Each structure stands twice: as structure tokens, then as C-alpha cells.
DRENDO-1510 file (C-alpha; in Angstrom, 1 decimal, always signed):
<recs>
REC; n; res; u; v; w
REC; 1; UNK; +128.9; +69.1; -130.0 .
REC; 2; UNK; +126.8; +71.9; -129.3 .
REC; 3; UNK; +125.2; +71.9; -132.5 .
REC; 4; UNK; +123.8; +68.5; -132.6 .
REC; 5; UNK; +122.3; +69.1; -129.0 .
REC; 6; UNK; +120.7; +71.8; -130.8 .
REC; 7; UNK; +119.3; +70.1; -133.7 .
REC; 8; UNK; +118.5; +67.5; -131.2 .
REC; 9; UNK; +116.2; +70.0; -129.7 .
REC; 10; UNK; +114.7; +71.1; -133.1 .
REC; 11; UNK; +113.6; +67.4; -134.0 .
REC; 12; UNK; +112.4; +67.0; -131.0 .
REC; 13; UNK; +110.2; +69.6; -130.4 .
REC; 14; UNK; +108.8; +69.3; -134.3 .
REC; 15; UNK; +108.0; +65.8; -133.1 .
REC; 16; UNK; +106.5; +66.8; -130.1 .
REC; 17; UNK; +104.3; +69.6; -132.4 .
REC; 18; UNK; +103.1; +67.5; -135.3 .
REC; 19; UNK; +101.6; +64.7; -132.7 .
REC; 20; UNK; +100.1; +67.3; -130.9 .
REC; 21; UNK; +97.9; +69.3; -133.3 .
REC; 22; UNK; +95.4; +72.6; -131.9 .
REC; 23; UNK; +93.3; +72.7; -134.6 .
REC; 24; UNK; +89.8; +73.4; -134.4 .
REC; 25; UNK; +87.3; +73.7; -131.3 .
REC; 26; UNK; +90.1; +74.7; -129.2 .
REC; 27; UNK; +89.7; +75.2; -125.5 .
REC; 28; UNK; +89.7; +79.2; -124.8 .
REC; 29; UNK; +92.8; +79.8; -122.9 .
REC; 30; UNK; +93.2; +82.8; -120.7 .
REC; 31; UNK; +96.7; +84.5; -119.9 .
REC; 32; UNK; +97.3; +86.1; -117.0 .
REC; 33; UNK; +101.0; +88.0; -116.2 .
REC; 34; UNK; +103.3; +88.4; -113.7 .
REC; 35; UNK; +103.9; +91.8; -111.7 .
REC; 36; UNK; +105.0; +94.4; -113.7 .
REC; 37; UNK; +103.7; +92.5; -116.6 .
REC; 38; UNK; +100.8; +94.5; -118.0 .
REC; 39; UNK; +100.1; +98.6; -118.4 .
REC; 40; UNK; +98.4; +99.9; -115.3 .
REC; 41; UNK; +97.0; +103.6; -115.7 .
REC; 42; UNK; +96.4; +106.5; -112.7 .
REC; 43; UNK; +95.0; +110.2; -112.6 .
REC; 44; UNK; +95.3; +112.5; -110.0 .
REC; 45; UNK; +92.5; +114.0; -108.2 .
REC; 46; UNK; +92.5; +117.3; -105.6 .
REC; 47; UNK; +93.4; +115.1; -102.4 .
REC; 48; UNK; +96.9; +114.5; -104.5 .
REC; 49; UNK; +99.8; +116.6; -103.1 .
REC; 50; UNK; +102.8; +116.3; -105.0 .
REC; 51; UNK; +106.5; +115.6; -104.0 .
REC; 52; UNK; +107.9; +118.9; -106.2 .
REC; 53; UNK; +106.5; +121.3; -108.6 .
REC; 54; UNK; +108.2; +119.2; -111.4 .
REC; 55; UNK; +106.0; +116.3; -110.5 .
REC; 56; UNK; +102.8; +118.9; -110.3 .
REC; 57; UNK; +103.6; +120.7; -113.6 .
REC; 58; UNK; +105.1; +118.2; -115.8 .
REC; 59; UNK; +104.7; +114.5; -114.9 .
REC; 60; UNK; +103.6; +112.8; -116.8 .
REC; 61; UNK; +104.1; +114.4; -120.1 .
REC; 62; UNK; +101.6; +113.0; -121.9 .
REC; 63; UNK; +97.9; +112.5; -120.5 .
REC; 64; UNK; +94.6; +111.1; -122.4 .
REC; 65; UNK; +90.9; +112.3; -121.5 .
REC; 66; UNK; +89.8; +113.1; -118.7 .
REC; 67; UNK; +93.5; +113.5; -117.1 .
REC; 68; UNK; +94.5; +109.5; -117.3 .
REC; 69; UNK; +97.6; +108.2; -117.7 .
REC; 70; UNK; +100.2; +105.5; -118.1 .
REC; 71; UNK; +101.9; +104.8; -114.6 .
REC; 72; UNK; +103.3; +101.6; -115.6 .
REC; 73; UNK; +105.8; +101.5; -118.0 .
REC; 74; UNK; +106.5; +105.2; -118.8 .
REC; 75; UNK; +110.0; +105.8; -119.8 .
REC; 76; UNK; +110.4; +108.9; -118.4 .
REC; 77; UNK; +110.7; +106.9; -115.0 .
REC; 78; UNK; +114.6; +106.6; -116.3 .
REC; 79; UNK; +115.0; +110.6; -115.4 .
REC; 80; UNK; +116.0; +110.8; -111.6 .
REC; 81; UNK; +113.9; +113.6; -111.3 .
REC; 82; UNK; +110.5; +111.7; -112.8 .
REC; 83; UNK; +111.5; +108.6; -110.8 .
REC; 84; UNK; +111.2; +110.2; -107.6 .
REC; 85; UNK; +107.8; +110.9; -109.0 .
REC; 86; UNK; +106.7; +107.7; -110.3 .
REC; 87; UNK; +107.9; +105.8; -107.0 .
REC; 88; UNK; +105.5; +108.6; -105.3 .
REC; 89; UNK; +102.3; +107.5; -107.5 .
REC; 90; UNK; +102.7; +104.1; -106.9 .
REC; 91; UNK; +103.6; +104.1; -103.6 .
REC; 92; UNK; +100.9; +101.7; -101.7 .
REC; 93; UNK; +99.8; +102.6; -97.6 .
REC; 94; UNK; +98.4; +99.9; -95.2 .
REC; 95; UNK; +95.8; +100.9; -93.2 .
REC; 96; UNK; +96.0; +99.5; -90.2 .
REC; 97; UNK; +92.6; +99.6; -88.8 .
REC; 98; UNK; +90.7; +99.1; -92.4 .
REC; 99; UNK; +93.3; +96.3; -92.3 .
REC; 100; UNK; +94.2; +96.2; -96.1 .
REC; 101; UNK; +95.8; +98.5; -98.6 .
REC; 102; UNK; +95.3; +101.4; -100.1 .
REC; 103; UNK; +96.9; +104.2; -103.2 .
REC; 104; UNK; +98.5; +107.3; -102.0 .
REC; 105; UNK; +96.1; +109.5; -101.1 .
REC; 106; UNK; +94.7; +111.8; -104.5 .
REC; 107; UNK; +95.9; +109.0; -106.5 .
REC; 108; UNK; +93.6; +106.8; -108.5 .
REC; 109; UNK; +94.7; +103.4; -110.5 .
REC; 110; UNK; +92.6; +101.5; -113.2 .
REC; 111; UNK; +93.6; +98.4; -115.4 .
REC; 112; UNK; +92.9; +98.9; -118.9 .
REC; 113; UNK; +91.6; +96.1; -121.3 .
REC; 114; UNK; +90.6; +93.6; -119.0 .
REC; 115; UNK; +89.9; +90.5; -121.0 .
REC; 116; UNK; +92.0; +91.4; -123.8 .
REC; 117; UNK; +95.6; +90.2; -124.1 .
REC; 118; UNK; +96.0; +94.1; -125.6 .
REC; 119; UNK; +97.9; +95.5; -122.4 .
REC; 120; UNK; +100.3; +92.4; -121.9 .
REC; 121; UNK; +101.8; +92.6; -125.3 .
REC; 122; UNK; +103.9; +95.4; -124.7 .
REC; 123; UNK; +104.1; +97.7; -121.4 .
REC; 124; UNK; +104.3; +100.9; -123.6 .
REC; 125; UNK; +102.8; +100.5; -127.3 .
REC; 126; UNK; +104.8; +103.7; -128.1 .
REC; 127; UNK; +108.1; +101.7; -127.5 .
REC; 128; UNK; +107.5; +98.1; -128.7 .
REC; 129; UNK; +111.0; +97.0; -128.8 .
REC; 130; UNK; +112.1; +97.5; -125.3 .
REC; 131; UNK; +108.8; +97.3; -123.6 .
REC; 132; UNK; +107.6; +94.1; -125.3 .
REC; 133; UNK; +106.3; +91.4; -122.4 .
REC; 134; UNK; +103.8; +88.6; -123.8 .
REC; 135; UNK; +103.7; +89.7; -127.9 .
REC; 136; UNK; +106.0; +87.2; -128.7 .
REC; 137; UNK; +104.0; +84.7; -126.8 .
REC; 138; UNK; +100.7; +85.7; -128.1 .
REC; 139; UNK; +101.9; +85.4; -131.8 .
REC; 140; UNK; +102.7; +82.2; -131.4 .
REC; 141; UNK; +99.3; +80.8; -129.8 .
REC; 142; UNK; +97.8; +82.5; -133.0 .
REC; 143; UNK; +100.1; +80.5; -135.2 .
REC; 144; UNK; +98.2; +77.4; -133.3 .
REC; 145; UNK; +95.3; +78.8; -134.3 .
REC; 146; UNK; +94.2; +81.1; -130.8 .
REC; 147; UNK; +92.0; +84.5; -131.4 .
REC; 148; UNK; +92.5; +87.4; -129.3 .
REC; 149; UNK; +88.4; +87.7; -127.6 .
REC; 150; UNK; +87.0; +84.5; -129.0 .
REC; 151; UNK; +89.5; +81.8; -127.8 .
REC; 152; UNK; +92.4; +84.1; -126.1 .
REC; 153; UNK; +91.5; +86.3; -123.5 .
REC; 154; UNK; +93.9; +88.4; -121.3 .
REC; 155; UNK; +93.5; +89.2; -117.2 .
REC; 156; UNK; +95.5; +91.7; -116.6 .
REC; 157; UNK; +95.5; +93.3; -113.2 .
REC; 158; UNK; +97.2; +96.2; -110.1 .
REC; 159; UNK; +100.1; +93.5; -109.8 .
REC; 160; UNK; +101.0; +96.0; -106.5 .
REC; 161; UNK; +98.2; +94.7; -104.3 .
REC; 162; UNK; +97.9; +90.8; -103.7 .
REC; 163; UNK; +95.7; +88.4; -101.6 .
REC; 164; UNK; +95.8; +88.1; -97.4 .
REC; 165; UNK; +95.0; +84.8; -95.3 .
REC; 166; UNK; +91.3; +84.0; -94.4 .
REC; 167; UNK; +89.7; +86.4; -92.3 .
REC; 168; UNK; +91.7; +89.7; -93.9 .
REC; 169; UNK; +90.3; +92.5; -96.0 .
REC; 170; UNK; +92.2; +92.4; -99.6 .
REC; 171; UNK; +89.3; +94.7; -101.7 .
REC; 172; UNK; +91.9; +95.1; -104.9 .
REC; 173; UNK; +93.2; +91.2; -105.2 .
REC; 174; UNK; +89.9; +89.3; -104.3 .
REC; 175; UNK; +88.1; +91.7; -106.9 .
REC; 176; UNK; +90.6; +90.7; -109.1 .
REC; 177; UNK; +90.1; +87.1; -108.2 .
REC; 178; UNK; +86.2; +87.5; -109.3 .
REC; 179; UNK; +86.7; +89.0; -112.2 .
REC; 180; UNK; +89.3; +86.3; -113.4 .
REC; 181; UNK; +86.4; +83.8; -112.2 .
REC; 182; UNK; +83.9; +85.7; -114.5 .
REC; 183; UNK; +86.2; +85.6; -117.4 .
REC; 184; UNK; +86.8; +82.1; -117.2 .
REC; 185; UNK; +82.8; +81.3; -116.9 .
REC; 186; UNK; +82.5; +84.4; -120.2 .
REC; 187; UNK; +85.4; +82.6; -122.3 .
REC; 188; UNK; +84.0; +78.7; -121.5 .
REC; 189; UNK; +80.4; +80.0; -122.7 .
REC; 190; UNK; +81.7; +81.6; -125.5 .
REC; 191; UNK; +83.2; +78.9; -126.9 .
REC; 192; UNK; +80.6; +75.7; -126.4 .
REC; 193; UNK; +80.9; +75.2; -122.6 .
REC; 194; UNK; +84.2; +73.8; -122.8 .
REC; 195; UNK; +86.6; +74.4; -120.4 .
REC; 196; UNK; +89.3; +76.6; -119.9 .
REC; 197; UNK; +93.4; +76.6; -120.2 .
REC; 198; UNK; +94.8; +79.0; -117.3 .
REC; 199; UNK; +98.5; +79.9; -118.7 .
REC; 200; UNK; +100.6; +82.0; -116.0 .
REC; 201; UNK; +103.4; +83.7; -116.4 .
REC; 202; UNK; +105.5; +84.3; -112.6 .
REC; 203; UNK; +103.2; +86.1; -109.5 .
REC; 204; UNK; +100.2; +85.7; -111.8 .
REC; 205; UNK; +100.7; +81.8; -110.7 .
REC; 206; UNK; +100.1; +82.2; -107.7 .
REC; 207; UNK; +96.8; +84.2; -108.2 .
REC; 208; UNK; +95.7; +81.5; -110.4 .
REC; 209; UNK; +96.3; +78.5; -107.6 .
REC; 210; UNK; +94.4; +80.6; -104.9 .
REC; 211; UNK; +91.4; +81.1; -107.2 .
REC; 212; UNK; +91.5; +77.1; -108.1 .
REC; 213; UNK; +91.7; +76.7; -104.2 .
REC; 214; UNK; +88.8; +79.4; -103.2 .
REC; 215; UNK; +86.1; +77.8; -105.5 .
REC; 216; UNK; +84.3; +74.2; -104.9 .
REC; 217; UNK; +85.9; +71.2; -106.9 .
REC; 218; UNK; +82.3; +71.2; -108.8 .
REC; 219; UNK; +83.3; +74.9; -110.2 .
REC; 220; UNK; +86.9; +73.8; -111.0 .
REC; 221; UNK; +85.8; +70.3; -112.6 .
REC; 222; UNK; +83.0; +72.4; -115.1 .
REC; 223; UNK; +85.7; +75.1; -115.9 .
REC; 224; UNK; +88.9; +74.6; -115.7 .
REC; 225; UNK; +90.6; +72.2; -118.5 .
REC; 226; UNK; +94.5; +72.8; -117.3 .
REC; 227; UNK; +96.8; +75.1; -115.8 .
REC; 228; UNK; +100.1; +76.0; -116.9 .
REC; 229; UNK; +102.3; +78.0; -115.1 .
REC; 230; UNK; +105.5; +79.3; -116.3 .
REC; 231; UNK; +107.9; +80.5; -113.9 .
REC; 232; UNK; +106.3; +80.8; -111.1 .
REC; 233; UNK; +107.5; +81.5; -107.6 .
REC; 234; UNK; +105.9; +79.0; -105.7 .
REC; 235; UNK; +107.9; +79.8; -102.4 .
REC; 236; UNK; +109.3; +83.5; -102.9 .
REC; 237; UNK; +112.8; +84.3; -104.4 .
REC; 238; UNK; +115.9; +85.1; -102.4 .
REC; 239; UNK; +116.0; +88.5; -105.2 .
REC; 240; UNK; +112.7; +90.1; -103.1 .
REC; 241; UNK; +114.8; +90.5; -100.2 .
REC; 242; UNK; +117.0; +92.2; -101.8 .
REC; 243; UNK; +114.6; +94.6; -103.2 .
REC; 244; UNK; +113.5; +94.7; -99.2 .
REC; 245; UNK; +116.8; +95.8; -98.1 .
REC; 246; UNK; +118.6; +98.0; -100.8 .
REC; 247; UNK; +116.0; +98.4; -103.8 .
REC; 248; UNK; +115.9; +96.7; -107.2 .
REC; 249; UNK; +116.0; +98.3; -110.6 .
REC; 250; UNK; +115.0; +94.7; -112.4 .
REC; 251; UNK; +117.3; +95.8; -115.0 .
REC; 252; UNK; +116.2; +98.8; -115.7 .
REC; 253; UNK; +119.7; +101.3; -116.8 .
REC; 254; UNK; +119.7; +104.2; -115.2 .
REC; 255; UNK; +117.7; +104.4; -112.2 .
REC; 256; UNK; +119.2; +104.5; -108.9 .
REC; 257; UNK; +117.6; +101.7; -106.9 .
REC; 258; UNK; +117.3; +103.7; -103.4 .
REC; 259; UNK; +114.7; +105.8; -104.9 .
REC; 260; UNK; +112.3; +103.0; -105.9 .
REC; 261; UNK; +113.3; +101.0; -102.8 .
REC; 262; UNK; +110.2; +102.8; -100.7 .
REC; 263; UNK; +108.2; +102.3; -103.3 .
REC; 264; UNK; +109.1; +98.6; -103.9 .
REC; 265; UNK; +108.7; +97.6; -100.0 .
REC; 266; UNK; +105.5; +99.0; -100.1 .
REC; 267; UNK; +103.9; +96.8; -102.4 .
REC; 268; UNK; +101.7; +93.8; -100.8 .
REC; 269; UNK; +102.8; +91.3; -103.4 .
REC; 270; UNK; +106.6; +92.1; -102.6 .
REC; 271; UNK; +105.6; +91.0; -99.2 .
REC; 272; UNK; +103.7; +88.0; -100.4 .
REC; 273; UNK; +107.0; +86.8; -102.1 .
REC; 274; UNK; +109.3; +86.9; -99.8 .
REC; 275; UNK; +110.5; +83.3; -99.1 .
REC; 276; UNK; +108.4; +80.7; -97.7 .
REC; 277; UNK; +110.4; +78.7; -94.6 .
REC; 278; UNK; +108.1; +75.4; -95.7 .
REC; 279; UNK; +110.4; +75.7; -98.7 .
REC; 280; UNK; +113.4; +77.4; -98.1 .
REC; 281; UNK; +114.0; +76.0; -94.6 .
REC; 282; UNK; +117.0; +77.2; -92.0 .
REC; 283; UNK; +119.5; +78.1; -94.9 .
REC; 284; UNK; +120.9; +81.6; -94.4 .
REC; 285; UNK; +119.6; +83.7; -97.3 .
REC; 286; UNK; +121.3; +87.1; -95.7 .
REC; 287; UNK; +124.4; +87.5; -94.3 .
REC; 288; UNK; +125.5; +90.8; -92.1 .
REC; 289; UNK; +128.2; +91.3; -89.5 .
REC; 290; UNK; +125.6; +91.2; -86.8 .
REC; 291; UNK; +123.1; +88.7; -87.7 .
REC; 292; UNK; +122.3; +86.4; -90.6 .
REC; 293; UNK; +118.8; +86.1; -91.8 .
REC; 294; UNK; +116.4; +82.9; -93.0 .
REC; 295; UNK; +113.4; +82.4; -94.0 .
REC; 296; UNK; +112.2; +82.0; -90.5 .
REC; 297; UNK; +113.9; +85.4; -89.5 .
REC; 298; UNK; +111.8; +87.4; -92.2 .
REC; 299; UNK; +110.0; +89.7; -89.8 .
REC; 300; UNK; +113.0; +90.4; -88.2 .
REC; 301; UNK; +114.9; +90.8; -91.2 .
REC; 302; UNK; +112.0; +93.7; -91.9 .
REC; 303; UNK; +112.8; +95.1; -88.8 .
REC; 304; UNK; +116.4; +95.5; -88.9 .
REC; 305; UNK; +116.5; +97.0; -92.7 .
REC; 306; UNK; +113.8; +99.9; -91.4 .
REC; 307; UNK; +110.9; +98.7; -92.6 .
REC; 308; UNK; +109.3; +98.0; -89.0 .
REC; 309; UNK; +105.4; +98.8; -90.9 .
REC; 310; UNK; +105.8; +95.8; -92.9 .
REC; 311; UNK; +106.0; +93.6; -90.2 .
REC; 312; UNK; +102.5; +93.4; -88.7 .
REC; 313; UNK; +101.5; +92.6; -92.4 .
REC; 314; UNK; +103.8; +90.1; -93.5 .
REC; 315; UNK; +102.7; +87.9; -90.2 .
REC; 316; UNK; +99.0; +88.6; -89.9 .
REC; 317; UNK; +98.3; +88.3; -93.7 .
REC; 318; UNK; +101.3; +86.4; -95.2 .
REC; 319; UNK; +102.6; +84.0; -93.1 .
REC; 320; UNK; +99.2; +82.2; -92.6 .
REC; 321; UNK; +98.7; +82.3; -96.3 .
REC; 322; UNK; +101.9; +80.9; -97.2 .
REC; 323; UNK; +102.1; +78.3; -94.7 .
REC; 324; UNK; +100.2; +75.7; -96.6 .
REC; 325; UNK; +100.2; +75.0; -100.3 .
REC; 326; UNK; +96.7; +73.2; -100.9 .
REC; 327; UNK; +96.8; +70.6; -104.5 .
REC; 328; UNK; +93.7; +72.2; -106.1 .
REC; 329; UNK; +92.9; +68.8; -107.7 .
REC; 330; UNK; +93.0; +70.2; -111.8 .
REC; 331; UNK; +96.1; +69.0; -114.1 .
REC; 332; UNK; +99.0; +71.5; -113.5 .
REC; 333; UNK; +101.9; +72.0; -116.0 .
REC; 334; UNK; +105.0; +73.7; -114.6 .
REC; 335; UNK; +107.6; +75.1; -117.1 .
REC; 336; UNK; +110.4; +76.7; -115.8 .
REC; 337; UNK; +114.2; +78.0; -116.7 .
REC; 338; UNK; +117.1; +76.5; -115.4 .
REC; 339; UNK; +121.1; +76.6; -115.2 .
REC; 340; UNK; +120.7; +80.7; -114.9 .
REC; 341; UNK; +122.7; +82.0; -112.1 .
REC; 342; UNK; +120.4; +83.1; -109.6 .
REC; 343; UNK; +120.9; +85.3; -106.2 .
REC; 344; UNK; +120.8; +82.3; -103.2 .
REC; 345; UNK; +122.7; +84.7; -100.4 .
REC; 346; UNK; +123.4; +88.3; -100.0 .
REC; 347; UNK; +126.8; +89.4; -98.3 .
REC; 348; UNK; +126.5; +92.5; -96.5 .
REC; 349; UNK; +130.2; +93.5; -95.3 .
REC; 350; UNK; +128.8; +96.4; -93.4 .
REC; 351; UNK; +125.4; +97.0; -91.8 .
REC; 352; UNK; +124.8; +99.3; -94.2 .
REC; 353; UNK; +121.2; +98.4; -96.4 .
REC; 354; UNK; +122.1; +101.7; -98.7 .
REC; 355; UNK; +124.4; +99.7; -100.7 .
REC; 356; UNK; +124.3; +96.7; -103.0 .
REC; 357; UNK; +125.5; +93.4; -101.6 .
REC; 358; UNK; +127.8; +90.8; -102.6 .
REC; 359; UNK; +125.4; +88.1; -104.0 .
REC; 360; UNK; +126.6; +84.2; -103.8 .
REC; 361; UNK; +124.5; +82.3; -107.1 .
REC; 362; UNK; +122.8; +79.2; -107.1 .
REC; 363; UNK; +120.3; +77.4; -109.6 .
REC; 364; UNK; +117.3; +79.1; -111.2 .
REC; 365; UNK; +115.8; +81.4; -113.9 .
REC; 366; UNK; +117.8; +84.0; -113.0 .
REC; 367; UNK; +115.1; +85.7; -110.9 .
REC; 368; UNK; +113.5; +82.4; -108.7 .
REC; 369; UNK; +115.2; +79.9; -107.1 .
REC; 370; UNK; +115.4; +76.6; -108.1 .
REC; 371; UNK; +113.9; +75.5; -105.0 .
REC; 372; UNK; +110.9; +77.9; -105.2 .
REC; 373; UNK; +110.1; +76.5; -109.1 .
REC; 374; UNK; +110.3; +73.2; -108.1 .
REC; 375; UNK; +108.0; +73.7; -105.0 .
REC; 376; UNK; +105.0; +72.0; -105.9 .
REC; 377; UNK; +106.8; +68.8; -106.5 .
REC; 378; UNK; +107.4; +68.5; -102.6 .
REC; 379; UNK; +104.3; +69.8; -101.7 .
REC; 380; UNK; +102.2; +67.5; -103.8 .
REC; 381; UNK; +104.3; +64.8; -104.0 .
REC; 382; UNK; +101.8; +62.8; -101.1 .
REC; 383; UNK; +98.9; +63.6; -103.2 .
REC; 384; UNK; +98.1; +61.3; -105.4 .
REC; 385; UNK; +94.9; +63.0; -107.5 .
REC; 386; UNK; +96.9; +65.9; -108.2 .
REC; 387; UNK; +98.2; +65.7; -111.7 .
REC; 388; UNK; +101.6; +68.0; -112.1 .
REC; 389; UNK; +103.9; +67.9; -114.9 .
REC; 390; UNK; +107.3; +69.5; -114.9 .
REC; 391; UNK; +109.1; +70.7; -118.3 .
REC; 392; UNK; +113.1; +72.2; -117.7 .
REC; 393; UNK; +114.4; +74.0; -120.1 .
REC; 394; UNK; +118.0; +75.2; -119.6 .
REC; 395; UNK; +119.5; +78.3; -120.0 .
REC; 396; UNK; +116.1; +80.3; -120.3 .
REC; 397; UNK; +115.5; +83.4; -117.8 .
REC; 398; UNK; +112.5; +84.0; -115.8 .
REC; 399; UNK; +111.4; +86.7; -118.4 .
REC; 400; UNK; +113.3; +84.8; -121.8 .
REC; 401; UNK; +110.6; +81.9; -121.4 .
REC; 402; UNK; +108.3; +84.6; -123.0 .
REC; 403; UNK; +110.2; +85.3; -126.0 .
REC; 404; UNK; +113.1; +82.7; -126.9 .
REC; 405; UNK; +112.1; +79.9; -129.4 .
REC; 406; UNK; +113.0; +77.3; -127.4 .
REC; 407; UNK; +110.1; +78.1; -125.0 .
REC; 408; UNK; +107.7; +79.7; -127.0 .
REC; 409; UNK; +108.0; +75.9; -128.5 .
REC; 410; UNK; +107.5; +74.0; -125.5 .
REC; 411; UNK; +104.9; +76.3; -124.5 .
REC; 412; UNK; +102.6; +76.0; -127.6 .
REC; 413; UNK; +103.5; +72.6; -127.7 .
REC; 414; UNK; +101.9; +71.3; -124.3 .
REC; 415; UNK; +99.3; +73.9; -124.9 .
REC; 416; UNK; +98.8; +71.9; -128.4 .
REC; 417; UNK; +98.7; +68.5; -126.6 .
REC; 418; UNK; +96.5; +69.3; -123.5 .
REC; 419; UNK; +93.6; +70.5; -127.3 .
REC; 420; UNK; +94.5; +67.0; -128.7 .
REC; 421; UNK; +94.0; +64.9; -126.0 .
REC; 422; UNK; +90.9; +66.5; -125.3 .
REC; 423; UNK; +89.8; +65.9; -128.8 .
REC; 424; UNK; +90.9; +62.6; -128.9 .
REC; 425; UNK; +88.8; +61.8; -125.5 .
REC; 426; UNK; +85.9; +63.7; -127.2 .
REC; 427; UNK; +86.2; +61.2; -130.2 .
</recs>
């Protein structure tokens, strides 16, 4: 039976691809990665005070010209002494007087190869097999005619920094949105004025939706053809509450989650990815002997896990940002994985967040809960002017959606159809 189902899937995909050939006159395509989905570089100046002699002399092991080195991803993070060095340099700090986030003193960071897909392919080009990210997706797009730097572009960013509600500064995140807007306009100009297809993964989808809503309808109509979002956590994820409470190795072996917990708590985007009350409602997400927490009690949760410094920016910058999700009036296709066990409730038997909890699982893509993946269906239900299509792929996880053939066929098939429909309309 399983063999026949597989054959039917292959045939259906082949039929879809044959009916939507993407050849010639392609709409330019821009890839926007998820959190941790591109390389990040850093260098240290005199203001940096190392946490240990080891961090000062031996980490990083390799540096480029002018002192720049790969901060993310560096495989030496797997070694406990270097894990602390890494976490110290990745740390962000919220300045209440500036009402914005900044790097640790003495740490400069930059994102390499903006505009190209190069820093999205592998997090470490020297370890392609174990740090592969968008390489399979890019290869699949090249097979249907896309060319890096001509019709295919990448928009890497410093994924630690997020966005804030109106009236609050967010220098790094706002700069990225402007850079992305400029890249969209440049890509369109290089391709005869054809509007752009944006293809995002995970957190990247939240940035793209904000970009669309922060620009006027006339700009969207001129420059955006379609928005394809892969595994977008529209309403956050319970998994992020685990990250804040007890640390999260994200599947990286040998790393003690408590060594990276402080750095993970400091990430502005992790605050953004906490469960949205509008989507998760009053469901109990974390249960301890003394208290339970729904998405409405996130502020109290942050206080009780010992991260009181996160409460003010969460209340002032994040909550107003996520309270209302606005339909951008641009065609959207959401491609998501399903049927993968995903953290739905965290059970702490003791009032101790130094230990990993028991986890009750539900449906999702292994990282993002199904309610969050499908959030736009309910949020945009009353908007008759918003085109929304959802494609579910059973058994595909949050990250394998960028690698598994069944997912890549769906993605390239959708991109081909968007191009095919556009060409038919032009004729």
C-alpha cells in the first residue's frame, strides 16, 4: 500500500511539473532564510573583555583578514570551553534607555554576501555535509532555470535581531527590511521590471510579512508577484518556551543546553517567536507544580524562569507587534510539514528549570505547532481580497522541507506554476 501511495505522489508531482514549466522570462526570486540559516561573521575590538584566557587566545581558531571570523556556524562550538566563548559573543543586550538591542561590548558583527545565495547554502563551506542549509533548494531552483545573481538572490540577515511595534526603534531589523526592499527593486530592475517572488523559510516569513505591510499597496503591486512561505511560525512555537526555560541545543550534539540558554534568551527574535495568545489562546503550554502558563501568561513565565529583564521588551515591543496580523493583499502560498511530533506542552515535575522537562507532543513539523503553521487561514478568513493557499506535506519536518525530494518537488512545482501563470497572462 505504501509503495502505491509513493507512486501516486510521484505521478502527481510529475503531472504538476509538466503542466507548469518554468522556462525563460522567469520572475526573479529572492530567498529569505530562517533563524540560524545563514553565515554570520564577527570581530573583536579593544572593548571586548573575554570570559576566559582560552577565549582570548584560542577562540576562534581561524581568522580572516582584519580580524573577521565565522561566528555562526563554527564547529568548535561543540567543545564545552568554546561553547561559552561562542555564547558570550553571540549575546545581545537590551538597552532600556535606547529602547533597542545591541551586541556585547567589543563585538562587531556582519552578514556576508548579501544579495547572493552563497551564505545560505552551507553554514560552514568547509563542512558542507553537516552544515548544509539551502543548497538542495538552490540546486532544485537552478534546475528549473534560476541563476544566482541574475534571477536568483539571497537575503541573509543577523537573525538574532528582530522587529518591534510601531514607535520603538529596532536599528538592525529595520536596516534589514530596507536592504531587502532595495534588493527586491534591484532584482526587478535587472529582470525587465518583472515583479519578484519571495521565498522564505521559518522566521524569514515573519520578516517578509512585516516588509509587505510596512510598504504601500502601490509598491506591493509593482514589485511583488507572489510570497511563498515555508514552515512559517506565524503564531510562534511552544518549543521556544523550552528554549527560554531550559535552553535548547536545536539538535546539535554534545552541547549542554544550559551553556547556551543565556545567549538564547538574549535573542530578540526568540522573544518574537514565543506563542502568540491570539493563536494559542488559553491552552496550558507549560505546567509546573506551582503554576501553569498559557500564551497569555508569557510575561509571568519569563519572570518565574529567572529572566525578568525580558519582561519589559516583551510587553512593550513584542506584544503590540503580534496582536494583529494584517493581510498584505499579495498572493501567499504556505508550504508546511505535518504529522511530525511537536512539543505541545512542557511538564516540569519540579520547580527547577535547570532540568529538561517531560514533553507532551502534538501535530506540527517537529518545531512549529500546527496551529501556528495554519494561523493565516483563520487570521485572514474574513479578508476576501487575500489569496491564500496552503500545501501540507506529511512527514516532512521544519528543516527537512529544504532537503527532502518530495518537498523540493512541491516547492519548485509551485514556483514553476507561478511563472507559468504569469507567462500565460502576459500572452
